[in-house]
C-alpha positions in Angstrom: 125.1 28.6 26.9 124.5 32.1 28.2 122.4 30.9 31.1 125.0 28.2 31.9 127.7 30.8 32.0 125.7 33.0 34.3 125.0 30.1 36.6 128.7 29.2 36.8 129.5 32.9 37.4 127.0 33.1 40.3 128.3 29.9 41.8 131.9 31.1 41.6 131.1 34.4 43.3 129.1 32.6 46.1 132.0 30.3 46.7 134.4 33.3 47.0 132.1 35.1 49.4 131.6 32.0 51.6 135.4 31.4 51.5 136.1 34.9 52.6 133.7 34.6 55.5 135.1 31.3 56.7 138.8 31.7 56.0 139.6 32.5 59.6 137.9 29.5 61.0 139.5 27.2 58.5 143.0 28.5 59.0 142.7 28.8 62.8 142.5 32.6 63.2 139.3 32.5 65.3 139.3 34.0 68.8 136.9 33.5 71.7 133.9 35.8 71.6 134.5 36.9 75.1 137.6 38.8 74.0 135.7 41.1 71.6 132.6 43.2 71.4 130.2 44.0 68.6 130.5 47.4 67.0 130.1 48.7 63.5 129.1 45.2 62.3 132.5 43.7 62.8 134.2 41.8 65.6 136.6 44.3 67.2 138.9 44.0 70.3 137.9 45.7 73.5 139.3 49.2 74.0 140.7 48.6 77.5 144.4 49.0 77.9 144.8 45.4 79.1 143.3 44.0 75.9 144.9 46.6 73.5 146.3 44.8 70.4 149.9 45.1 69.5 151.0 47.2 66.6 151.8 44.1 64.6 149.2 41.9 62.9 147.9 39.3 65.4 145.0 36.9 65.8 142.8 39.7 67.3 143.4 41.9 64.3 142.3 39.1 62.1 139.1 38.2 63.9 136.0 38.9 61.9 132.3 38.2 61.5 130.3 37.6 58.4 128.2 40.7 58.8 128.8 43.8 56.6 126.9 46.4 58.6 125.4 44.5 61.5 124.7 46.6 64.6 125.8 49.9 62.9 125.9 52.7 65.4 123.4 55.4 64.3 125.8 58.1 65.3 128.2 57.0 62.6 125.7 57.0 59.7 125.6 60.7 59.0 129.3 61.4 59.2 130.1 58.2 57.2 127.6 59.1 54.5 128.8 62.7 54.3 132.4 61.5 54.1 131.4 59.1 51.3 129.8 62.0 49.4 133.0 64.1 49.7 135.1 61.2 48.4 132.7 60.5 45.6 133.3 63.9 44.2 137.1 63.4 44.5 136.8 60.1 42.7 135.3 61.5 39.5 138.4 63.2 38.0 140.7 60.4 39.0 138.4 57.7 37.5 138.0 59.7 34.3 141.8 60.3 34.0 142.6 56.6 34.5 140.0 55.7 31.9 141.9 57.7 29.4 145.1 56.0 30.5 143.6 52.6 30.0 142.1 53.6 26.7 138.3 53.2 27.5 135.3 55.4 27.8 135.1 57.5 31.0 131.9 55.8 32.0 133.9 52.5 32.3 136.2 54.0 34.9 133.3 55.6 36.8 131.3 52.3 37.0 134.5 50.5 37.9 134.8 52.9 40.9 131.2 52.2 41.9 131.3 48.4 41.7 134.9 47.9 43.0 134.5 50.6 45.7 131.3 49.1 47.1 132.4 45.5 47.2 135.9 46.2 48.5 134.6 48.5 51.2 132.1 45.8 52.3 134.5 42.9 52.4 137.9 44.6 52.7 140.4 44.7 55.5 139.2 47.7 57.5 136.9 50.7 57.5 138.1 53.9 55.9 139.7 52.5 52.7 138.3 53.7 49.4 138.9 51.8 46.2 138.6 52.8 42.6 140.1 52.5 39.1 143.8 53.4 39.7 146.6 54.7 37.7 149.0 52.0 38.8 146.6 49.3 37.4 145.5 51.3 34.3 149.2 51.6 33.2 149.5 47.8 33.4 146.5 47.0 31.2 146.8 49.9 28.7 148.8 47.8 26.2 146.3 45.0 26.5 143.5 47.3 25.6 145.3 48.7 22.6 146.1 45.2 21.2 142.9 43.3 22.1 140.2 45.7 23.0 138.2 46.7 26.1 136.6 43.2 26.6 140.1 41.8 27.4 140.4 44.5 30.2 137.3 43.2 31.9 138.6 39.6 31.6 141.9 40.8 33.0 140.2 42.5 36.0 138.3 39.3 36.7 141.3 37.1 36.5 143.4 39.5 38.7 140.5 39.5 41.2 140.6 35.7 41.4 144.4 35.8 41.9 144.0 38.4 44.7 141.2 36.4 46.4 143.3 33.3 46.2 146.3 35.2 47.7 144.1 36.3 50.5 142.8 32.8 51.2 146.4 31.6 51.3 147.4 34.4 53.7 149.9 35.8 51.3 149.0 39.4 52.4 150.9 39.0 55.7 154.2 39.4 53.8 153.5 43.1 53.5 155.0 43.2 57.1 158.4 42.6 55.5 158.2 46.1 53.9 160.7 48.2 55.9 159.9 51.6 57.3 162.2 53.5 54.9 160.3 51.9 52.0 157.0 53.1 53.5 158.4 56.7 53.7 159.6 56.5 50.1 156.3 55.2 49.0 154.2 58.0 50.5 156.6 60.6 49.4 156.8 59.3 45.8 153.0 58.9 45.7 152.5 62.5 46.9 154.8 63.7 44.1 152.9 61.6 41.5 149.6 62.9 42.7 150.9 66.5 42.7 152.2 66.1 39.2 148.8 64.7 38.1 147.0 67.8 39.5 149.2 70.2 37.6 147.3 69.3 34.4 144.4 71.3 35.7 146.5 74.4 35.6 147.8 73.9 32.0 146.4 75.0 28.7 145.1 72.0 26.8 146.3 73.3 23.5 149.8 74.5 24.3 150.6 72.5 27.5 151.8 75.7 29.1 150.7 76.9 32.6 147.7 79.3 32.5 148.5 82.9 33.2 147.0 84.6 36.2 146.2 87.6 34.1 144.0 85.6 31.8 140.3 85.1 32.7 140.6 81.3 32.5 143.8 81.3 34.5 142.5 83.7 37.2 139.3 81.7 37.6 141.2 78.3 37.8 143.7 79.5 40.3 141.1 81.4 42.3 138.7 78.5 42.6 141.5 76.1 43.6 142.8 78.6 46.2 139.3 79.3 47.5 138.7 75.6 48.0 142.0 75.0 49.8 141.3 78.1 52.1 137.8 76.8 53.0 139.0 73.3 53.7 142.0 74.2 55.8 140.9 77.4 57.7 137.2 78.2 57.3 135.1 75.1 57.7 137.1 73.6 60.7 136.5 76.8 62.7 132.7 77.0 62.1 130.9 76.1 65.3 127.4 75.6 63.9 126.2 72.1 64.7 124.7 71.5 61.3 127.8 72.8 59.4 130.2 70.8 61.6 128.5 67.6 60.4 129.5 68.4 56.8 133.0 67.3 55.9 135.1 70.4 55.0 136.0 69.0 51.6 132.4 68.5 50.7 131.3 71.9 51.9 134.3 73.6 50.2 133.6 72.0 46.9 129.9 73.0 47.1 130.7 76.6 48.0 133.3 76.8 45.2 130.8 75.4 42.7 128.2 78.0 43.6 130.8 80.8 43.4 132.0 79.7 40.0 128.4 79.4 38.8 127.2 82.8 40.2 130.4 84.6 39.0 130.2 82.8 35.6 133.9 82.0 35.8 135.4 80.3 32.7 136.7 77.2 34.5 136.6 73.6 33.4 133.9 71.4 34.8 133.7 67.6 35.0 131.5 67.5 32.0 134.1 69.5 30.0 136.8 66.9 30.9 134.8 63.7 30.5 132.4 64.8 27.8 128.7 65.7 28.0 127.9 62.1 27.0 129.4 60.8 30.3 127.0 62.9 32.3 123.8 62.5 30.2 122.3 60.5 33.1 119.3 58.1 33.0 119.1 54.4 33.2 120.7 54.0 29.8 124.2 54.6 31.4 123.9 51.7 33.8 126.4 48.9 33.1 125.3 45.5 31.8 126.4 42.5 33.8 127.9 40.0 31.4 130.8 37.6 31.1 133.6 39.2 29.1 133.6 38.1 25.5 137.1 36.5 25.7 138.0 33.0 24.4 138.8 30.7 27.3 142.3 29.9 25.9 143.2 33.6 25.9 142.8 33.9 29.7 146.0 32.0 30.1 147.7 32.7 26.8 147.1 36.4 26.6 145.6 37.9 29.8 147.4 36.0 32.5 150.7 38.0 32.5 148.8 41.3 32.7 146.4 39.9 35.4 149.3 38.6 37.5 151.0 42.0 37.4 147.8 43.9 38.1 147.0 41.6 41.0 150.4 42.2 42.5 150.3 45.9 42.0 146.8 46.2 43.4 147.5 44.1 46.5 150.7 46.0 47.3 149.1 49.4 47.0 146.0 48.4 48.9 147.9 46.8 51.7 150.3 49.7 52.1 147.3 52.1 52.1 145.7 49.9 54.8 148.8 50.1 56.9 148.9 53.9 56.6 145.2 54.2 57.4 145.8 52.0 60.5 148.4 54.5 61.7 146.2 57.6 61.0 143.0 56.3 62.5 144.8 54.7 65.5 141.6 53.3 67.0 143.2 50.3 68.6 142.4 47.9 65.8 144.5 46.7 62.9 143.3 45.9 59.4 143.3 42.3 58.2 145.7 41.7 55.3 143.9 38.5 54.4 140.5 40.2 54.2 141.9 43.2 52.3 143.2 40.9 49.6 139.9 39.0 49.4 137.9 42.2 49.3 140.0 43.7 46.6 139.7 40.4 44.6 135.9 40.3 44.9 135.7 43.9 43.9 137.8 43.4 40.8 135.7 40.3 39.9 132.6 42.4 40.2 134.0 45.3 38.2 135.0 42.8 35.5 131.5 41.4 35.3 130.2 45.0 35.0 132.6 45.7 32.1 135.1 47.6 34.2 138.9 47.8 34.2 139.7 46.9 37.8 141.7 48.9 40.3 142.7 49.0 43.9 142.7 51.2 47.1 143.7 54.8 46.6 145.7 56.5 49.3 144.7 60.1 48.5 140.9 59.4 48.5 141.2 57.2 51.6 142.9 60.1 53.4 140.0 62.4 52.3 137.6 59.8 53.7 139.5 59.5 57.1 139.9 63.3 57.5 136.2 63.8 56.7 135.2 61.4 59.5 134.7 58.2 57.5 137.5 56.2 59.1 135.3 54.5 61.7 132.7 52.8 59.5 132.7 50.8 56.3 129.5 52.7 55.4 131.7 55.6 54.2 133.3 53.6 51.4 130.0 51.9 50.5 128.2 55.2 50.5 130.9 56.7 48.3 130.1 54.0 45.7 126.3 54.3 46.0 126.3 58.1 45.9 128.6 58.1 42.9 126.3 55.6 41.1 123.2 57.6 42.0 124.9 60.8 40.8 125.8 59.3 37.5 122.2 58.1 36.9 120.0 60.7 38.6 122.1 63.8 39.2 124.4 63.8 36.2 124.0 67.4 35.1 124.7 68.6 38.7 127.7 66.3 39.1 129.0 67.4 35.7 128.8 71.1 36.7 131.4 70.7 39.5 134.5 72.8 38.6 137.6 70.7 38.3 139.9 73.3 40.0 137.8 72.8 43.2 138.6 69.1 43.2 142.2 69.9 42.3 142.5 72.1 45.4 141.2 69.3 47.6 143.7 66.9 46.1 146.6 69.3 46.5 145.9 69.4 50.2 145.8 65.6 50.3 149.2 65.6 48.6 150.6 68.0 51.2 149.3 65.8 54.1 150.5 62.6 52.3 154.1 63.7 52.0 156.2 62.7 55.0 157.8 66.0 55.9 159.4 64.5 58.9 161.6 62.4 56.6 163.2 65.6 55.4 164.0 66.6 59.0 165.6 63.3 59.9 167.4 62.7 56.6 170.8 63.6 58.2 170.1 61.7 61.4 169.4 58.3 60.1 171.8 55.7 58.5 172.9 56.6 55.0 171.4 53.4 53.6 168.0 54.2 55.0 168.1 57.7 53.6 169.2 56.3 50.2 166.3 53.8 50.3 163.8 56.6 50.9 165.1 58.6 47.9 165.4 55.5 45.8 161.8 54.3 46.4 160.4 57.9 45.9 162.3 58.2 42.6 161.2 54.7 41.3 157.6 55.4 42.3 157.6 58.6 40.2 159.5 57.3 37.2 158.2 53.7 37.1 155.5 52.3 39.3 154.7 51.4 42.9 155.3 47.6 42.7 158.8 48.1 41.3 159.6 50.8 43.9 158.5 48.6 46.8 160.4 45.6 45.4 163.6 47.6 44.8 163.4 49.2 48.2 162.7 46.0 50.1 165.6 44.2 48.4 167.9 47.1 49.1 167.0 47.1 52.8 167.4 43.3 53.0 170.8 43.4 51.4 171.9 46.2 53.7 170.7 44.4 56.8 172.3 41.1 55.7 175.6 42.9 55.1 175.6 44.6 58.5 174.8 41.3 60.2 177.4 39.4 58.2 180.2 41.6 59.5 179.1 41.5 63.1 180.1 37.9 63.9 183.3 37.9 66.1 185.2 35.4 68.3 187.5 35.7 71.3 189.7 32.8 72.2 191.1 31.5 75.5 193.9 28.9 75.7 194.1 26.4 78.6 197.7 25.2 78.4 197.3 22.6 81.2 194.3 20.9 79.7 195.6 21.5 76.2 192.3 23.0 75.0 191.3 26.2 73.3 187.9 27.9 73.8 186.3 30.2 71.1 183.5 32.4 72.4 181.4 33.6 69.5 179.3 36.8 69.3 176.8 37.7 66.6 174.4 35.8 64.3 175.6 32.9 62.1 173.6 32.7 58.9 174.2 32.6 55.1 175.8 36.1 55.1 178.3 35.5 57.9 179.2 31.8 57.2 182.2 32.8 55.2 183.6 35.1 57.9 182.8 32.4 60.5 185.1 29.9 58.9 188.0 32.4 58.9 187.8 32.8 62.7 189.4 29.4 63.4 192.8 27.8 62.8 192.3 24.0 62.8 196.0 23.2 62.0 197.4 25.5 64.7 194.9 24.7 67.4 195.3 22.0 70.1 193.7 18.6 69.8 190.6 19.7 71.8 188.7 22.8 70.8 185.5 24.2 72.4 183.2 26.5 70.5 180.8 28.4 72.8 177.6 29.7 71.0 176.1 31.2 74.2 176.3 34.8 72.8 175.6 33.7 69.2 172.7 32.3 67.3 172.6 29.8 64.4 169.9 31.3 62.2 169.5 29.2 59.1 170.6 26.1 57.1 173.8 27.9 55.9 174.8 28.4 59.6 174.2 24.7 60.4 176.3 23.7 57.4 179.0 26.1 58.4 179.3 24.4 61.8 179.4 20.9 60.3 182.1 22.0 57.8 184.2 23.5 60.6 183.9 20.2 62.6 185.0 18.3 59.4 188.1 20.5 59.1 189.1 19.7 62.7 188.3 16.0 62.1 190.6 16.0 59.0 193.4 17.4 61.2 192.8 14.6 63.8 191.3 16.9 66.4 188.0 17.1 68.2 185.6 20.1 68.5 183.0 20.4 71.3 180.0 22.7 70.7 178.1 24.2 73.6 175.6 27.0 74.2 173.3 25.7 71.3 169.6 25.5 71.2 168.2 22.0 71.9 167.1 21.5 68.3 170.5 22.3 66.9 172.0 18.9 67.9 169.3 17.0 66.0 169.5 19.3 63.0 173.3 19.1 62.8 173.1 15.3 63.0 170.4 15.1 60.3 172.4 17.4 57.9 175.6 15.4 58.5 175.8 12.2 56.5 175.7 9.2 58.8 175.0 11.4 61.9 177.5 13.3 64.0 181.0 12.0 63.6 183.1 11.2 66.8 185.2 14.4 66.4 182.0 16.6 66.6 180.6 16.6 70.2 177.7 18.6 71.4 177.7 19.5 75.1 174.1 20.1 76.2 173.1 21.9 79.3 169.3 22.4 79.4 169.5 24.7 82.4 171.7 27.3 80.6 171.3 26.6 76.9 169.5 29.3 75.0 166.0 28.6 73.5 165.4 29.5 69.9 164.4 27.8 66.6 166.5 27.6 63.5 164.9 28.9 60.3 165.1 25.5 58.7 162.9 23.5 56.3 160.1 21.9 58.3 160.8 18.4 57.0 163.9 18.3 59.2 161.8 19.0 62.3 159.6 15.9 62.0 161.1 14.0 64.9 162.9 16.9 66.6 161.0 18.5 69.5 160.6 22.2 69.5 162.9 23.8 72.0 161.2 25.0 75.2 162.5 26.7 78.3 163.1 24.5 81.3 
């Protein structure tokens, strides 16, 4: 039975890997090889201005190859590996803390970071992103661990990974483009506040919960090492001109110097071993995770685990995709990450972490920023080396890793928090619409109080409602009477959709109007099904009064759609005057089943 389960497991993973590699060719996202060059092991667009991709996701941004490293530029190996080492150190306290949140041994969180980090970096959406056990996911599964035990966490991670991979294959990640800019600002601000709040624990007394006093030896050492690390990262290492030192990421060099200073001065500061326990850093092959299928009854995957896995998959995808968008903007190398590949990469990583007994996770913005600022944004090797070096450290250099002072890593994370927060949003708060300002504050608050997924959902809905309201009040009409011809012409302006259909109906007076009425849509657009229904209902009102209405300035597909939606076709009192030379060209956001025999409008 065990061998059969392992065979099924291997077959499933092989299928997902092949699906991830071939998703673009199946779904039609391939591009000619002449439009791209090889570099860093992935198909990337040419850097010329003529072929520069747009700032929205396009087919070029989604082009990929099956290689992971391929023709890796040797010049990128050293900085990518050094950046990975710096991030590996920053991952340790986060992984340990999230393990405690989930209710498992710290080693579980560390090996989750190793397995998830490596697989997600290899198969994810772009270089520079670092994944690990995360607080957002740990909070979701904490109740599951308390009620059913750690084995169910691994099963949850695997099921969440399968859901994420499925979402990637279906292209669901593209919907992240619907997240408005104010929501993004609120997300980064709220995340910066959450990370800052988490770092404050390093400056508090574990027994009393009060902040350490500067006059106490422990407090002086803690604040001093944190300040020294921040000073070295921000001002000292960037100004050193030595060729060898310049290759060392400032964060890695600063942590190394701070560790030596704390050791030589015998400062009474907390180390990673003090936080996670000496057992976590005992080292040796005995700490390696064992690959096994989680001991969970098959029925419990749907009956117990599925709700947690669905939430975890959603939270992980949202945080990872938002992180990818932010890294895209920071690196600004002319390429855009693939939302499809990021979902698949995160899914495969969570499946791998579940098989290794892990708790799952997602991309972390703070550590990804450390990676990019340390020079790891140009190669996937940085994320993969982070995982490999962390794994080697846990096995072969555990005492050295456990001796790293926590305040040094806290100092690095505080600088990350400072660079994560969008300070420009404070300067423009009085210069942007009030609704946008309110959304920024709302998303920040919900991120701090609740979680990221709820914050993004609330902010997106708020922005959508605000936009719909503004557009619903923008539809207007001017009328012109032709007494001789006994006709009246209404010239519309603004969009006609579900939000404005009610106001649209109030613009007309069928009982008072003459027998022939013309409605000109040249400066208006019918956007959706509700808009089409509103036009038909208006024609019926004129027909009931024994009058005719002529519609002009419509897109060519509107006539066919209006006829299909009206029972028995267009009535004699509803006339469409088509003029291919001057009619606008656009498509109505209608169900595709109505387009079966209606040609797509094209310019003449």
